[in-house]
GUKOL-381666 format. One record per residue (C-alpha): residue number from 0; x, y, z. Coordinates in steps of 0.25 Angstrom, whole numbers, plus 5000, padded with zeros to 4 digits. Layout:
<atom k="NUM" x="X" y="Y" z="Z"/>
...
# end
This chain:
<atom k="0" x="4890" y="4941" z="5178"/>
<atom k="1" x="4896" y="4955" z="5180"/>
<atom k="2" x="4910" y="4958" z="5174"/>
<atom k="3" x="4920" y="4964" z="5184"/>
<atom k="4" x="4929" y="4975" z="5179"/>
<atom k="5" x="4944" y="4971" z="5181"/>
<atom k="6" x="4958" y="4976" z="5179"/>
<atom k="7" x="4966" y="4971" z="5167"/>
<atom k="8" x="4971" y="4961" z="5177"/>
<atom k="9" x="4957" y="4956" z="5180"/>
<atom k="10" x="4956" y="4962" z="5194"/>
<atom k="11" x="4941" y="4967" z="5197"/>
<atom k="12" x="4939" y="4982" z="5198"/>
<atom k="13" x="4930" y="4987" z="5209"/>
<atom k="14" x="4929" y="5002" z="5204"/>
<atom k="15" x="4931" y="5007" z="5190"/>
<atom k="16" x="4925" y="5021" z="5192"/>
<atom k="17" x="4934" y="5027" z="5203"/>
<atom k="18" x="4950" y="5028" z="5205"/>
<atom k="19" x="4956" y="5024" z="5218"/>
<atom k="20" x="4960" y="5037" z="5226"/>
<atom k="21" x="4965" y="5042" z="5239"/>
<atom k="22" x="4951" y="5047" z="5244"/>
<atom k="23" x="4940" y="5052" z="5235"/>
<atom k="24" x="4949" y="5064" z="5231"/>
<atom k="25" x="4962" y="5058" z="5232"/>
<atom k="26" x="4972" y="5054" z="5222"/>
<atom k="27" x="4972" y="5040" z="5214"/>
<atom k="28" x="4979" y="5029" z="5220"/>
<atom k="29" x="4989" y="5021" z="5212"/>
<atom k="30" x="4983" y="5008" z="5217"/>
<atom k="31" x="4971" y="5011" z="5208"/>
<atom k="32" x="4977" y="5001" z="5197"/>
<atom k="33" x="4964" y="5001" z="5189"/>
<atom k="34" x="4964" y="5016" z="5187"/>
<atom k="35" x="4979" y="5015" z="5183"/>
<atom k="36" x="4976" y="5003" z="5174"/>
<atom k="37" x="4964" y="5010" z="5167"/>
<atom k="38" x="4973" y="5023" z="5164"/>
<atom k="39" x="4985" y="5015" z="5160"/>
<atom k="40" x="4977" y="5006" z="5150"/>
<atom k="41" x="4970" y="5019" z="5144"/>
<atom k="42" x="4984" y="5024" z="5141"/>
<atom k="43" x="4987" y="5012" z="5133"/>
<atom k="44" x="4974" y="5010" z="5126"/>
<atom k="45" x="4979" y="5014" z="5112"/>
<atom k="46" x="4990" y="5008" z="5104"/>
<atom k="47" x="4997" y="5016" z="5093"/>
<atom k="48" x="4989" y="5019" z="5081"/>
<atom k="49" x="4993" y="5014" z="5068"/>
<atom k="50" x="5003" y="5023" z="5061"/>
<atom k="51" x="4995" y="5021" z="5048"/>
<atom k="52" x="4980" y="5017" z="5047"/>
<atom k="53" x="4977" y="5021" z="5061"/>
<atom k="54" x="4962" y="5024" z="5060"/>
<atom k="55" x="4955" y="5012" z="5056"/>
<atom k="56" x="4942" y="5003" z="5057"/>
<atom k="57" x="4941" y="4988" z="5056"/>
<atom k="58" x="4931" y="4977" z="5055"/>
<atom k="59" x="4931" y="4962" z="5055"/>
<atom k="60" x="4926" y="4953" z="5044"/>
<atom k="61" x="4928" y="4941" z="5035"/>
<atom k="62" x="4934" y="4938" z="5022"/>
<atom k="63" x="4927" y="4928" z="5014"/>
<atom k="64" x="4934" y="4922" z="5001"/>
<atom k="65" x="4924" y="4919" z="4990"/>
<atom k="66" x="4933" y="4916" z="4979"/>
<atom k="67" x="4944" y="4905" z="4976"/>
<atom k="68" x="4958" y="4912" z="4975"/>
<atom k="69" x="4966" y="4900" z="4979"/>
<atom k="70" x="4974" y="4900" z="4966"/>
<atom k="71" x="4980" y="4913" z="4972"/>
<atom k="72" x="4981" y="4910" z="4987"/>
<atom k="73" x="4981" y="4899" z="4997"/>
<atom k="74" x="4978" y="4908" z="5008"/>
<atom k="75" x="4966" y="4902" z="5016"/>
<atom k="76" x="4960" y="4915" z="5019"/>
<atom k="77" x="4958" y="4917" z="5004"/>
<atom k="78" x="4952" y="4904" z="5000"/>
<atom k="79" x="4938" y="4903" z="4995"/>
<atom k="80" x="4928" y="4902" z="5006"/>
<atom k="81" x="4937" y="4907" z="5017"/>
<atom k="82" x="4931" y="4917" z="5027"/>
<atom k="83" x="4941" y="4925" z="5036"/>
<atom k="84" x="4939" y="4934" z="5047"/>
<atom k="85" x="4946" y="4948" z="5045"/>
<atom k="86" x="4948" y="4962" z="5050"/>
<atom k="87" x="4948" y="4974" z="5041"/>
<atom k="88" x="4954" y="4987" z="5046"/>
<atom k="89" x="4951" y="5000" z="5038"/>
<atom k="90" x="4959" y="5013" z="5041"/>
<atom k="91" x="4964" y="5026" z="5036"/>
<atom k="92" x="4979" y="5027" z="5034"/>
<atom k="93" x="4984" y="5040" z="5038"/>
<atom k="94" x="4975" y="5045" z="5050"/>
<atom k="95" x="4977" y="5042" z="5064"/>
<atom k="96" x="4968" y="5034" z="5073"/>
<atom k="97" x="4958" y="5046" z="5075"/>
<atom k="98" x="4958" y="5050" z="5060"/>
<atom k="99" x="4945" y="5051" z="5053"/>
<atom k="100" x="4940" y="5040" z="5044"/>
<atom k="101" x="4935" y="5048" z="5032"/>
<atom k="102" x="4949" y="5053" z="5028"/>
<atom k="103" x="4955" y="5053" z="5014"/>
<atom k="104" x="4965" y="5041" z="5017"/>
<atom k="105" x="4968" y="5027" z="5012"/>
<atom k="106" x="4960" y="5017" z="5020"/>
<atom k="107" x="4968" y="5005" z="5026"/>
<atom k="108" x="4962" y="4991" z="5024"/>
<atom k="109" x="4968" y="4981" z="5034"/>
<atom k="110" x="4963" y="4967" z="5034"/>
<atom k="111" x="4966" y="4955" z="5044"/>
<atom k="112" x="4961" y="4941" z="5040"/>
<atom k="113" x="4961" y="4931" z="5051"/>
<atom k="114" x="4964" y="4919" z="5042"/>
<atom k="115" x="4966" y="4904" z="5045"/>
<atom k="116" x="4981" y="4906" z="5041"/>
<atom k="117" x="4983" y="4918" z="5050"/>
<atom k="118" x="4980" y="4933" z="5048"/>
<atom k="119" x="4981" y="4939" z="5034"/>
<atom k="120" x="4982" y="4954" z="5035"/>
<atom k="121" x="4980" y="4963" z="5022"/>
<atom k="122" x="4983" y="4978" z="5025"/>
<atom k="123" x="4979" y="4987" z="5014"/>
<atom k="124" x="4971" y="5000" z="5010"/>
<atom k="125" x="4958" y="5004" z="5003"/>
<atom k="126" x="4967" y="5008" z="4991"/>
<atom k="127" x="4975" y="4998" z="4983"/>
<atom k="128" x="4988" y="5006" z="4983"/>
<atom k="129" x="4996" y="5014" z="4993"/>
<atom k="130" x="5004" y="5027" z="4993"/>
<atom k="131" x="5018" y="5020" z="4993"/>
<atom k="132" x="5024" y="5008" z="4987"/>
<atom k="133" x="5037" y="5007" z="4997"/>
<atom k="134" x="5035" y="5006" z="5012"/>
<atom k="135" x="5048" y="5014" z="5013"/>
<atom k="136" x="5039" y="5026" z="5011"/>
<atom k="137" x="5028" y="5022" z="5020"/>
<atom k="138" x="5032" y="5029" z="5033"/>
<atom k="139" x="5034" y="5042" z="5025"/>
<atom k="140" x="5021" y="5041" z="5018"/>
<atom k="141" x="5013" y="5039" z="5031"/>
<atom k="142" x="5021" y="5051" z="5037"/>
<atom k="143" x="5014" y="5059" z="5026"/>
<atom k="144" x="5000" y="5054" z="5031"/>
<atom k="145" x="5002" y="5057" z="5045"/>
<atom k="146" x="5004" y="5070" z="5052"/>
<atom k="147" x="5015" y="5081" z="5050"/>
<atom k="148" x="5025" y="5080" z="5062"/>
<atom k="149" x="5024" y="5095" z="5065"/>
<atom k="150" x="5010" y="5099" z="5062"/>
<atom k="151" x="5003" y="5085" z="5066"/>
<atom k="152" x="4994" y="5087" z="5053"/>
<atom k="153" x="4992" y="5078" z="5041"/>
<atom k="154" x="5000" y="5084" z="5030"/>
<atom k="155" x="4995" y="5085" z="5015"/>
<atom k="156" x="5009" y="5090" z="5011"/>
<atom k="157" x="5015" y="5077" z="5017"/>
<atom k="158" x="5006" y="5068" z="5010"/>
<atom k="159" x="5006" y="5075" z="4996"/>
<atom k="160" x="5021" y="5077" z="4997"/>
<atom k="161" x="5024" y="5062" z="4999"/>
<atom k="162" x="5014" y="5058" z="4989"/>
<atom k="163" x="5019" y="5068" z="4978"/>
<atom k="164" x="5033" y="5062" z="4981"/>
<atom k="165" x="5028" y="5048" z="4980"/>
<atom k="166" x="5022" y="5045" z="4967"/>
<atom k="167" x="5018" y="5031" z="4970"/>
<atom k="168" x="5008" y="5037" z="4980"/>
<atom k="169" x="4999" y="5043" z="4969"/>
<atom k="170" x="4990" y="5030" z="4967"/>
<atom k="171" x="4986" y="5030" z="4981"/>
<atom k="172" x="4985" y="5045" z="4982"/>
<atom k="173" x="4975" y="5045" z="4970"/>
<atom k="174" x="4967" y="5035" z="4977"/>
<atom k="175" x="4967" y="5042" z="4991"/>
<atom k="176" x="4963" y="5056" z="4984"/>
<atom k="177" x="4953" y="5049" z="4976"/>
<atom k="178" x="4938" y="5047" z="4980"/>
<atom k="179" x="4942" y="5034" z="4987"/>
<atom k="180" x="4951" y="5042" z="4997"/>
<atom k="181" x="4940" y="5043" z="5007"/>
<atom k="182" x="4932" y="5030" z="5009"/>
<atom k="183" x="4917" y="5032" z="5014"/>
<atom k="184" x="4920" y="5020" z="5023"/>
<atom k="185" x="4928" y="5008" z="5026"/>
<atom k="186" x="4917" y="4999" z="5020"/>
<atom k="187" x="4919" y="5007" z="5006"/>
<atom k="188" x="4933" y="5005" z="5003"/>
<atom k="189" x="4941" y="4994" z="4996"/>
<atom k="190" x="4953" y="4987" z="5003"/>
<atom k="191" x="4966" y="4983" z="4997"/>
<atom k="192" x="4978" y="4975" z="5001"/>
<atom k="193" x="4985" y="4985" z="4993"/>
<atom k="194" x="4998" y="4978" z="4993"/>
<atom k="195" x="5001" y="4966" z="4984"/>
<atom k="196" x="5001" y="4953" z="4991"/>
<atom k="197" x="5002" y="4939" z="4986"/>
<atom k="198" x="4994" y="4926" z="4986"/>
<atom k="199" x="5000" y="4912" z="4987"/>
<atom k="200" x="4992" y="4900" z="4982"/>
<atom k="201" x="4993" y="4886" z="4986"/>
<atom k="202" x="5004" y="4883" z="4975"/>
<atom k="203" x="5013" y="4894" z="4980"/>
<atom k="204" x="5010" y="4904" z="4969"/>
<atom k="205" x="5011" y="4918" z="4973"/>
<atom k="206" x="5001" y="4929" z="4967"/>
<atom k="207" x="5001" y="4944" z="4970"/>
<atom k="208" x="4988" y="4949" z="4975"/>
<atom k="209" x="4981" y="4962" z="4978"/>
<atom k="210" x="4970" y="4961" z="4989"/>
<atom k="211" x="4957" y="4970" z="4987"/>
<atom k="212" x="4944" y="4972" z="4995"/>
<atom k="213" x="4933" y="4978" z="4988"/>
<atom k="214" x="4922" y="4985" z="4996"/>
<atom k="215" x="4908" y="4979" z="4993"/>
<atom k="216" x="4903" y="4992" z="4999"/>
<atom k="217" x="4908" y="5000" z="4987"/>
<atom k="218" x="4919" y="5011" z="4987"/>
<atom k="219" x="4913" y="5024" z="4994"/>
<atom k="220" x="4921" y="5036" z="4997"/>
<atom k="221" x="4919" y="5050" z="5002"/>
<atom k="222" x="4924" y="5064" z="4998"/>
<atom k="223" x="4933" y="5073" z="5006"/>
<atom k="224" x="4921" y="5082" z="5010"/>
<atom k="225" x="4913" y="5070" z="5014"/>
<atom k="226" x="4924" y="5065" z="5023"/>
<atom k="227" x="4926" y="5078" z="5030"/>
<atom k="228" x="4911" y="5078" z="5034"/>
<atom k="229" x="4913" y="5064" z="5039"/>
<atom k="230" x="4926" y="5066" z="5047"/>
<atom k="231" x="4919" y="5078" z="5053"/>
<atom k="232" x="4909" y="5069" z="5060"/>
<atom k="233" x="4915" y="5056" z="5060"/>
<atom k="234" x="4930" y="5052" z="5061"/>
<atom k="235" x="4926" y="5037" z="5061"/>
<atom k="236" x="4917" y="5036" z="5049"/>
<atom k="237" x="4923" y="5024" z="5043"/>
<atom k="238" x="4924" y="5017" z="5056"/>
<atom k="239" x="4910" y="5020" z="5059"/>
<atom k="240" x="4905" y="5015" z="5046"/>
<atom k="241" x="4912" y="5002" z="5047"/>
<atom k="242" x="4908" y="4999" z="5061"/>
<atom k="243" x="4894" y="5002" z="5059"/>
<atom k="244" x="4892" y="4995" z="5046"/>
<atom k="245" x="4898" y="4982" z="5052"/>
<atom k="246" x="4890" y="4984" z="5065"/>
<atom k="247" x="4877" y="4985" z="5056"/>
<atom k="248" x="4881" y="4973" z="5048"/>
<atom k="249" x="4884" y="4980" z="5036"/>
<atom k="250" x="4897" y="4972" z="5033"/>
<atom k="251" x="4906" y="4978" z="5023"/>
<atom k="252" x="4912" y="4969" z="5012"/>
<atom k="253" x="4924" y="4969" z="5003"/>
<atom k="254" x="4926" y="4960" z="4990"/>
<atom k="255" x="4940" y="4954" z="4992"/>
<atom k="256" x="4948" y="4953" z="4979"/>
<atom k="257" x="4962" y="4951" z="4974"/>
<atom k="258" x="4971" y="4954" z="4962"/>
<atom k="259" x="4981" y="4944" z="4959"/>
<atom k="260" x="4994" y="4945" z="4951"/>
<atom k="261" x="5004" y="4934" z="4947"/>
<atom k="262" x="5019" y="4935" z="4949"/>
<atom k="263" x="5021" y="4935" z="4935"/>
<atom k="264" x="5011" y="4946" z="4933"/>
<atom k="265" x="5018" y="4954" z="4944"/>
<atom k="266" x="5031" y="4953" z="4937"/>
<atom k="267" x="5025" y="4959" z="4924"/>
<atom k="268" x="5016" y="4969" z="4931"/>
<atom k="269" x="5018" y="4983" z="4925"/>
<atom k="270" x="5019" y="4989" z="4939"/>
<atom k="271" x="5024" y="4983" z="4952"/>
<atom k="272" x="5012" y="4975" z="4958"/>
<atom k="273" x="5018" y="4976" z="4972"/>
<atom k="274" x="5017" y="4991" z="4972"/>
<atom k="275" x="5007" y="4997" z="4982"/>
<atom k="276" x="5005" y="5009" z="4974"/>
<atom k="277" x="4999" y="5001" z="4962"/>
<atom k="278" x="4986" y="4993" z="4960"/>
<atom k="279" x="4985" y="4980" z="4951"/>
<atom k="280" x="4976" y="4984" z="4939"/>
<atom k="281" x="4963" y="4976" z="4940"/>
<atom k="282" x="4963" y="4974" z="4925"/>
<atom k="283" x="4976" y="4966" z="4926"/>
<atom k="284" x="4974" y="4960" z="4940"/>
<atom k="285" x="4959" y="4958" z="4942"/>
<atom k="286" x="4952" y="4957" z="4955"/>
<atom k="287" x="4949" y="4943" z="4960"/>
<atom k="288" x="4937" y="4941" z="4970"/>
<atom k="289" x="4941" y="4934" z="4983"/>
<atom k="290" x="4931" y="4936" z="4993"/>
<atom k="291" x="4922" y="4946" z="5002"/>
<atom k="292" x="4927" y="4953" z="5015"/>
<atom k="293" x="4917" y="4957" z="5025"/>
<atom k="294" x="4918" y="4966" z="5038"/>
<atom k="295" x="4907" y="4961" z="5048"/>
<atom k="296" x="4912" y="4964" z="5062"/>
<atom k="297" x="4917" y="4976" z="5069"/>
<atom k="298" x="4928" y="4975" z="5079"/>
<atom k="299" x="4924" y="4974" z="5094"/>
<atom k="300" x="4935" y="4983" z="5099"/>
<atom k="301" x="4942" y="4993" z="5090"/>
<atom k="302" x="4955" y="4993" z="5097"/>
<atom k="303" x="4957" y="4978" z="5098"/>
<atom k="304" x="4952" y="4975" z="5084"/>
<atom k="305" x="4955" y="4987" z="5076"/>
<atom k="306" x="4966" y="4996" z="5083"/>
<atom k="307" x="4974" y="4983" z="5086"/>
<atom k="308" x="4972" y="4976" z="5073"/>
<atom k="309" x="4985" y="4974" z="5066"/>
<atom k="310" x="4986" y="4971" z="5051"/>
<atom k="311" x="4999" y="4967" z="5044"/>
<atom k="312" x="5001" y="4962" z="5029"/>
<atom k="313" x="5012" y="4953" z="5035"/>
<atom k="314" x="5000" y="4944" z="5040"/>
<atom k="315" x="4998" y="4935" z="5028"/>
<atom k="316" x="4993" y="4920" z="5026"/>
<atom k="317" x="4998" y="4909" z="5017"/>
<atom k="318" x="4993" y="4912" z="5003"/>
<atom k="319" x="4995" y="4928" z="5005"/>
<atom k="320" x="5008" y="4935" z="5005"/>
<atom k="321" x="5016" y="4947" z="5002"/>
<atom k="322" x="5022" y="4954" z="4990"/>
<atom k="323" x="5034" y="4963" z="4986"/>
<atom k="324" x="5025" y="4975" z="4989"/>
<atom k="325" x="5035" y="4984" z="4997"/>
<atom k="326" x="5024" y="4991" z="5005"/>
<atom k="327" x="5018" y="4977" z="5009"/>
<atom k="328" x="5032" y="4972" z="5012"/>
<atom k="329" x="5034" y="4984" z="5022"/>
<atom k="330" x="5020" y="4982" z="5028"/>
<atom k="331" x="5023" y="4968" z="5031"/>
<atom k="332" x="5033" y="4973" z="5041"/>
<atom k="333" x="5027" y="4986" z="5046"/>
<atom k="334" x="5013" y="4982" z="5049"/>
<atom k="335" x="5016" y="4972" z="5060"/>
<atom k="336" x="5027" y="4980" z="5065"/>
<atom k="337" x="5017" y="4991" z="5067"/>
<atom k="338" x="5007" y="4982" z="5074"/>
<atom k="339" x="5018" y="4977" z="5084"/>
<atom k="340" x="5021" y="4991" z="5087"/>
<atom k="341" x="5007" y="4997" z="5088"/>
<atom k="342" x="4999" y="4985" z="5094"/>
<atom k="343" x="5010" y="4976" z="5100"/>
<atom k="344" x="5020" y="4965" z="5098"/>
<atom k="345" x="5008" y="4954" z="5098"/>
<atom k="346" x="4998" y="4962" z="5090"/>
<atom k="347" x="4994" y="4950" z="5083"/>
<atom k="348" x="4989" y="4943" z="5096"/>
<atom k="349" x="4978" y="4952" z="5097"/>
<atom k="350" x="4964" y="4946" z="5093"/>
<atom k="351" x="4962" y="4955" z="5081"/>
<atom k="352" x="4976" y="4952" z="5075"/>
<atom k="353" x="4977" y="4937" z="5080"/>
<atom k="354" x="4975" y="4927" z="5069"/>
<atom k="355" x="4965" y="4916" z="5070"/>
<atom k="356" x="4976" y="4905" z="5068"/>
<atom k="357" x="4987" y="4901" z="5078"/>
<atom k="358" x="4999" y="4910" z="5079"/>
<atom k="359" x="5012" y="4903" z="5081"/>
<atom k="360" x="5024" y="4912" z="5082"/>
<atom k="361" x="5036" y="4912" z="5091"/>
<atom k="362" x="5034" y="4927" z="5094"/>
<atom k="363" x="5038" y="4929" z="5109"/>
<atom k="364" x="5033" y="4938" z="5120"/>
<atom k="365" x="5031" y="4953" z="5117"/>
<atom k="366" x="5022" y="4963" z="5123"/>
<atom k="367" x="5007" y="4958" z="5125"/>
<atom k="368" x="5010" y="4944" z="5121"/>
<atom k="369" x="4998" y="4937" z="5128"/>
<atom k="370" x="4998" y="4924" z="5122"/>
<atom k="371" x="5003" y="4913" z="5131"/>
<atom k="372" x="5008" y="4901" z="5123"/>
<atom k="373" x="5009" y="4887" z="5128"/>
<atom k="374" x="5023" y="4884" z="5134"/>
<atom k="375" x="5033" y="4879" z="5123"/>
<atom k="376" x="5047" y="4877" z="5120"/>
<atom k="377" x="5044" y="4881" z="5105"/>
<atom k="378" x="5046" y="4896" z="5107"/>
<atom k="379" x="5055" y="4898" z="5096"/>
<atom k="380" x="5057" y="4893" z="5082"/>
<atom k="381" x="5062" y="4883" z="5077"/>
<atom k="382" x="5060" y="4874" z="5089"/>
<atom k="383" x="5059" y="4860" z="5092"/>
<atom k="384" x="5046" y="4860" z="5100"/>
<atom k="385" x="5035" y="4861" z="5090"/>
<atom k="386" x="5033" y="4876" z="5089"/>
<atom k="387" x="5027" y="4882" z="5077"/>
<atom k="388" x="5036" y="4882" z="5065"/>
<atom k="389" x="5036" y="4887" z="5050"/>
<atom k="390" x="5029" y="4880" z="5039"/>
<atom k="391" x="5035" y="4881" z="5025"/>
<atom k="392" x="5022" y="4878" z="5018"/>
<atom k="393" x="5018" y="4892" z="5021"/>
<atom k="394" x="5030" y="4897" z="5013"/>
<atom k="395" x="5027" y="4907" z="5002"/>
<atom k="396" x="5032" y="4907" z="4988"/>
<atom k="397" x="5043" y="4916" z="4985"/>
<atom k="398" x="5042" y="4929" z="4977"/>
<atom k="399" x="5052" y="4937" z="4970"/>
<atom k="400" x="5058" y="4950" z="4976"/>
<atom k="401" x="5069" y="4960" z="4972"/>
<atom k="402" x="5083" y="4955" z="4972"/>
<atom k="403" x="5091" y="4968" z="4974"/>
<atom k="404" x="5089" y="4976" z="4987"/>
<atom k="405" x="5088" y="4991" z="4984"/>
<atom k="406" x="5079" y="5003" z="4987"/>
<atom k="407" x="5071" y="5003" z="4974"/>
<atom k="408" x="5064" y="5015" z="4969"/>
<atom k="409" x="5049" y="5011" z="4971"/>
<atom k="410" x="5045" y="5022" z="4961"/>
<atom k="411" x="5053" y="5016" z="4949"/>
<atom k="412" x="5043" y="5012" z="4939"/>
<atom k="413" x="5031" y="5012" z="4948"/>
<atom k="414" x="5026" y="5027" z="4949"/>
<atom k="415" x="5019" y="5027" z="4935"/>
<atom k="416" x="5005" y="5032" z="4940"/>
<atom k="417" x="4998" y="5022" z="4930"/>
<atom k="418" x="4989" y="5017" z="4941"/>
<atom k="419" x="4986" y="5031" z="4946"/>
<atom k="420" x="4983" y="5036" z="4932"/>
<atom k="421" x="4974" y="5024" z="4931"/>
<atom k="422" x="4967" y="5027" z="4944"/>
<atom k="423" x="4965" y="5041" z="4940"/>
<atom k="424" x="4959" y="5038" z="4927"/>
<atom k="425" x="4949" y="5028" z="4934"/>
<atom k="426" x="4943" y="5040" z="4942"/>
<atom k="427" x="4930" y="5047" z="4938"/>
<atom k="428" x="4930" y="5062" z="4937"/>
<atom k="429" x="4924" y="5064" z="4950"/>
<atom k="430" x="4934" y="5055" z="4957"/>
<atom k="431" x="4946" y="5063" z="4950"/>
<atom k="432" x="4940" y="5076" z="4955"/>
<atom k="433" x="4939" y="5070" z="4969"/>
<atom k="434" x="4953" y="5065" z="4968"/>
<atom k="435" x="4958" y="5079" z="4964"/>
<atom k="436" x="4950" y="5086" z="4975"/>
<atom k="437" x="4955" y="5077" z="4986"/>
<atom k="438" x="4970" y="5078" z="4981"/>
<atom k="439" x="4968" y="5093" z="4982"/>
<atom k="440" x="4962" y="5093" z="4996"/>
<atom k="441" x="4973" y="5083" z="5000"/>
<atom k="442" x="4984" y="5093" z="4995"/>
<atom k="443" x="4979" y="5105" z="5004"/>
<atom k="444" x="4992" y="5112" z="5009"/>
<atom k="445" x="5001" y="5104" z="5001"/>
<atom k="446" x="5013" y="5112" z="4995"/>
<atom k="447" x="5012" y="5115" z="4980"/>
<atom k="448" x="5025" y="5108" z="4977"/>
<atom k="449" x="5020" y="5095" z="4982"/>
<atom k="450" x="5006" y="5097" z="4975"/>
<atom k="451" x="5014" y="5099" z="4962"/>
<atom k="452" x="5022" y="5086" z="4964"/>
<atom k="453" x="5009" y="5078" z="4967"/>
<atom k="454" x="5002" y="5084" z="4955"/>
<atom k="455" x="5014" y="5080" z="4946"/>
<atom k="456" x="5011" y="5065" z="4950"/>
<atom k="457" x="4996" y="5067" z="4947"/>
<atom k="458" x="5000" y="5072" z="4933"/>
<atom k="459" x="5008" y="5059" z="4931"/>
<atom k="460" x="4995" y="5052" z="4934"/>
<atom k="461" x="4986" y="5060" z="4925"/>
<atom k="462" x="4985" y="5075" z="4921"/>
<atom k="463" x="4971" y="5076" z="4926"/>
<atom k="464" x="4975" y="5071" z="4940"/>
<atom k="465" x="4985" y="5082" z="4941"/>
<atom k="466" x="4975" y="5093" z="4935"/>
<atom k="467" x="4964" y="5088" z="4943"/>
<atom k="468" x="4972" y="5090" z="4956"/>
<atom k="469" x="4977" y="5103" z="4952"/>
<atom k="470" x="4963" y="5108" z="4949"/>
<atom k="471" x="4959" y="5104" z="4963"/>
<atom k="472" x="4971" y="5110" z="4969"/>
<atom k="473" x="4968" y="5124" z="4961"/>
<atom k="474" x="4982" y="5124" z="4955"/>
# end
């Protein structure tokens, strides 16, 4: 049966080719509602792009748990044999929505698991650390990655000025400027929860945890020169690669693994285990295999299922929880707040964000609230009419926090560069040469006083680090 085109109100349309005018050469009539509807809707077909991670690609898949880690967590999604549908969005951090994929930048790695206990979101990157450890500096840092307010150009000076004044950034800067700074494709990157989270078992014991997703395609990267050639021909190189491989049945896979630290180990750790600029050494906290994640389904509509996809670390399930990580604590607020502004008050009603379980809240009204519930007197809480209520069995065990409120200097005792030195020493000579060359290119146009300040930080890591960058800079 032929489908008849209609207006958004369902009214049939007789002509979608010609506007209604006063004669063949006359002006358009105001009563041509469909013309007005089409133009007005077109003006509203975009929502604000993400301030950070604006350019991204995504795919659906499944997480299969193959190992028993029940001694660490009671979360149903992490029990052996469990299969959970999920969505993974990759992104670049700094560029706008139209930026090229093959740029030197950190890759976002945002996961949404549609579990039997509600959505579990894990928002991380393709690096295990970040540039800063205190979210108080996050808006300042992002300003340096965006455009200069007068020139509207990206500024190497702003980036290196901030980094050279923020010693804690050196671990991430070294990774970004290394051979891993430009992945060949999204299929060839590892993913990290980056933050420290916690797992809670059935006995109410809490364990600190780091989440890792190791690519089974292998790490593959490209150089600046190779990237320039790709960008000249294809600004969507990573999007194309991901979509076409999944479409062809070449489903990418990742090994899901964790590191675990007890509360006692955390207290005696030589560094702050909740510091986002630090990794947990694998020799002290070995990797534990958990399962396999596979991407096997492309979105059917990019806007609906990728642009409107909204991830937030505030979405946790029983058995998975937070930590004192300052950056994580801030993101618990800032991510859902961004979604409410960007997508709308009821962003989690959208199919891509909606959990597979019943949602029982007392949130009322608001823009685009399309859900019509059964009439009830239980529209507040507590009530006497049988509405949804709290359940103390889901309470989490407590954990210690600081007892004196103050603005503590987050650099005191933390900027020792031990881990950056260890990373530098792991690099091959070829990798070091790439690091030096990439830094030199990224410092193009940066004032000498800022370069010297950054070189002083490199010197504290290793004398060869500073010497190599100087040689690449020709100074």
